[in-house]
C-alpha positions as CSV (number, residue, x, y, z in Angstrom):
1,M,0.2,0.0,0.3
2,S,1.2,4.1,-1.2
3,V,1.3,6.2,1.5
4,S,-1.2,9.1,0.2
5,I,0.6,12.2,-1.1
6,A,-2.5,13.6,1.0
7,A,-1.2,12.3,4.3
8,I,0.3,15.7,6.0
9,G,0.6,17.0,9.1
10,I,2.4,14.0,10.5
11,L,5.7,12.7,11.8
12,R,6.7,9.6,10.0
13,L,9.3,7.2,11.4
14,V,10.4,5.3,8.2
15,A,12.8,2.5,9.1
16,T,16.2,2.4,6.4
17,P,18.3,-0.3,5.3
18,I,20.8,-1.9,7.4
19,G,23.5,-2.3,4.8
20,N,22.0,-3.6,1.7
21,L,20.0,-0.5,-0.2
22,G,17.5,-2.6,-1.1
23,D,16.0,-3.2,2.0
24,L,13.9,-0.5,1.7
25,S,10.0,-1.5,0.9
26,H,8.1,0.2,-1.6
27,R,5.8,1.5,1.4
28,A,8.9,3.2,2.9
29,V,9.8,4.6,-0.3
30,D,6.7,6.0,-0.8
31,G,7.1,7.3,2.8
32,L,10.3,8.9,2.3
33,R,9.0,10.6,-1.5
34,F,5.9,12.3,0.2
35,A,7.3,13.7,2.8
36,T,8.0,17.4,2.9
37,L,11.3,17.0,4.7
38,I,13.4,14.4,5.8
39,A,14.8,14.6,9.3
40,C,18.3,12.5,9.0
41,E,21.4,11.8,11.1
42,D,23.8,12.4,8.5
43,T,22.5,14.5,5.6
44,R,25.4,12.6,3.4
45,R,24.5,8.5,3.7
46,T,20.9,9.4,4.0
47,A,21.3,11.8,0.1
48,R,22.8,8.4,-0.7
49,L,19.9,6.2,0.2
50,L,17.6,8.9,-1.7
51,Q,19.8,8.9,-5.0
52,H,20.0,4.8,-5.0
53,H,15.9,5.1,-5.4
54,E,16.0,8.5,-7.7
55,L,14.5,10.8,-4.8
56,H,14.6,14.3,-4.2
57,V,13.6,15.6,-0.9
58,P,14.8,18.1,1.5
59,M,17.1,17.1,4.1
60,L,17.8,18.3,7.8
61,S,20.1,17.4,10.0
62,L,19.0,16.0,13.1
63,T,21.6,14.2,16.0
64,E,21.7,13.5,19.8
65,H,23.3,17.3,19.9
66,N,21.1,19.6,18.3
67,E,17.7,17.4,18.5
68,A,16.5,19.5,21.2
69,R,17.4,22.7,19.0
70,R,15.4,21.3,16.6
71,I,12.0,20.1,17.9
72,P,10.8,23.4,18.0
73,E,11.2,24.7,14.4
74,L,9.7,20.5,13.4
75,L,6.8,21.2,15.3
76,G,6.1,24.2,13.7
77,K,5.9,22.9,10.9
78,I,4.1,19.9,11.5
79,S,1.6,22.2,12.8
80,A,1.5,24.2,9.4
81,G,0.7,20.3,7.6
82,E,3.9,19.4,6.2
83,T,4.9,15.9,6.5
84,I,8.3,15.2,8.5
85,A,10.1,11.9,8.1
86,L,12.3,10.9,10.5
87,V,15.1,8.3,9.7
88,S,18.3,7.5,11.2
89,D,21.8,6.4,9.5
90,A,20.7,3.2,9.8
91,G,17.6,0.7,10.8
92,F,14.6,2.3,13.4
93,P,14.9,5.8,14.2
94,T,14.8,6.1,18.2
95,I,16.3,2.9,18.3
96,S,20.0,3.7,19.7
97,D,19.5,6.8,17.0
98,P,18.4,10.4,17.7
99,G,14.7,10.9,17.7
100,Q,13.2,9.9,21.1
101,R,13.1,13.5,22.6
102,L,11.1,14.6,18.9
103,V,8.7,11.4,19.1
104,H,8.1,12.4,23.0
105,A,7.6,16.2,21.6
106,A,5.3,15.2,19.2
107,I,3.2,13.1,21.3
108,A,2.7,15.4,23.8
109,A,2.0,18.2,21.1
110,G,-1.0,15.8,19.6
111,V,1.0,15.4,16.8
112,R,-0.4,11.8,14.2
113,I,3.2,9.5,14.5
114,E,3.4,7.1,11.7
115,V,6.0,4.3,11.7
116,L,6.8,2.3,8.9
117,P,8.4,-0.9,9.4
118,G,11.5,-2.2,8.0
119,P,15.2,-3.4,8.9
120,S,16.1,-3.8,12.3
121,A,20.0,-5.1,13.2
122,V,18.5,-6.1,16.8
123,L,16.3,-8.7,15.4
124,T,18.1,-9.8,12.2
125,A,20.8,-10.6,14.7
126,L,18.6,-12.1,17.1
127,A,16.8,-14.5,14.0
128,G,19.8,-15.8,12.7
129,S,21.7,-16.5,16.2
130,G,20.4,-20.1,16.9
131,L,19.5,-18.2,20.6
132,P,16.4,-18.0,22.4
133,T,14.5,-15.2,21.1
134,V,11.7,-14.6,23.6
135,P,12.1,-12.8,25.7
136,F,14.8,-11.0,25.2
137,Y,17.2,-7.9,26.1
138,F,18.4,-4.8,23.8
139,G,20.8,-2.8,26.0
140,G,22.0,-0.3,23.0
141,F,25.9,0.2,22.8
142,L,28.2,-1.2,25.6
143,P,29.5,1.0,27.7
144,H,33.2,2.4,26.8
145,K,34.5,2.5,30.2
146,K,36.1,-1.0,30.7
147,G,34.7,-1.1,34.6
148,Q,31.2,-0.6,33.6
149,R,31.1,-2.7,30.8
150,D,32.3,-5.6,32.4
151,K,29.7,-5.0,35.2
152,E,26.8,-4.8,31.9
153,L,28.4,-8.0,30.5
154,G,28.0,-9.7,33.7
155,L,24.3,-9.0,34.4
156,A,24.2,-10.2,31.1
157,M,25.2,-13.6,31.4
158,E,23.4,-13.9,34.5
159,R,20.2,-12.9,33.0
160,D,17.3,-15.5,32.0
161,C,17.0,-14.5,28.2
162,T,19.1,-13.4,25.4
163,S,20.9,-9.9,25.9
164,I,22.0,-8.0,22.6
165,Y,24.1,-5.2,22.4
166,F,26.0,-2.7,19.7
167,E,29.5,-3.3,19.8
168,S,32.8,-1.1,18.3
169,P,35.2,-3.6,16.4
170,Y,37.6,-2.2,18.1
171,R,36.6,-2.8,21.8
172,V,34.9,-7.0,20.7
173,V,37.9,-8.8,21.6
174,D,38.5,-7.2,24.6
175,T,34.6,-7.5,25.7
176,L,34.6,-11.4,24.3
177,G,37.9,-11.5,26.2
178,M,35.7,-10.4,29.3
179,I,33.0,-12.8,28.7
180,A,35.5,-15.9,28.5
181,A,37.3,-14.5,31.1
182,R,34.0,-15.3,33.5
183,L,32.5,-18.6,31.8
184,P,34.9,-19.4,28.9
185,A,32.1,-22.2,27.8
186,H,29.2,-19.5,27.9
187,P,27.1,-19.2,24.2
188,V,28.0,-15.7,22.3
189,V,27.3,-15.2,18.8
190,V,28.8,-12.2,16.8
191,A,26.7,-10.9,13.9
192,R,29.1,-8.9,11.4
193,E,28.2,-6.7,9.0
194,L,24.3,-8.2,8.7
195,T,23.6,-7.9,5.2
196,K,25.9,-6.8,3.8
197,M,28.3,-8.8,1.3
198,F,30.4,-9.9,4.2
199,E,28.1,-10.7,6.2
200,E,29.3,-13.1,9.4
201,F,27.8,-15.1,12.1
202,Q,30.4,-16.5,14.9
203,R,28.3,-18.6,16.8
204,G,30.1,-21.2,19.8
205,P,31.7,-20.7,23.1
206,A,32.9,-17.2,23.9
207,Q,36.2,-18.4,24.5
208,S,36.5,-20.0,20.7
209,V,34.4,-16.6,19.2
210,L,37.4,-14.8,21.2
211,E,40.1,-17.2,19.5
212,H,38.4,-16.2,16.4
213,Y,38.5,-12.9,16.7
214,Q,41.9,-12.7,18.1
215,N,43.2,-14.5,14.5
216,H,40.6,-12.2,12.2
217,A,40.4,-8.6,13.5
218,P,36.6,-7.8,13.3
219,K,35.9,-4.9,10.8
220,G,32.2,-3.3,10.0
221,E,29.3,-3.2,11.9
222,I,28.7,-5.4,15.1
223,T,26.1,-7.2,17.0
224,L,26.6,-9.2,20.1
225,L,24.2,-11.8,21.7
226,I,24.9,-13.6,24.8
227,A,23.0,-16.4,25.7
228,P,20.8,-16.7,29.3
229,H,22.2,-18.1,32.4
230,E,20.4,-20.9,31.7
231,L,19.8,-22.7,28.0
232,P,16.1,-24.4,27.1
233,N,16.1,-28.0,26.5
234,W,16.2,-27.6,23.2
235,M,19.5,-26.3,23.2
236,T,21.3,-28.5,25.8
237,R,20.2,-32.0,24.4
238,A,21.7,-33.5,20.8
239,P,19.2,-33.0,18.2
240,Q,17.3,-36.1,16.9
241,Y,15.8,-35.2,13.6
242,S,14.9,-38.0,11.0
């Protein structure tokens, strides 16, 4: 279903590809095409997406540093009948990305919010991990400071659900080392460069995955998944399929 060009005076959240530009849905393309303005993290990155889909829509930068300042301007445009599309650099806007404050302010102002679903690194990694999928915990980006990160990893390994985090390729070896130091056999998954040419899932005991990346320097965007403290029976017993 296409978005009507008459659907104005709304804030439209549009999920964008996490790697493969072909993952933008027809509905999302129309959602961007019929917007008055696109608020985005990086206008250069969004410009590449628009160019790929032959879209020509004005853009405005919305980052964690200027979001609060931009809100009155954007709400003013919406109240004047304009449609503002909100996107992040990849995946769902507001999920570990700018936009939360704008959405909150828009709701408080009585603005209609429209969400166009699409790619998500969290759900893509979880679906392909082989770990329990329901429930799960998403913690966003792991802390930069080593002590805080080690504490968070300890909490993850004690949870009764799969924990998911974003992590930098420059820290992931150190992070895996922290997990392996606690429980070397604890199952983890590193999902790297999802939907891109060099997509990779490394699954296994923390020590094994650590050794892999000690020998193969990780590159690109990384999603880290940590198994729950107690694994379900279907993971611990040998599979018997005929």
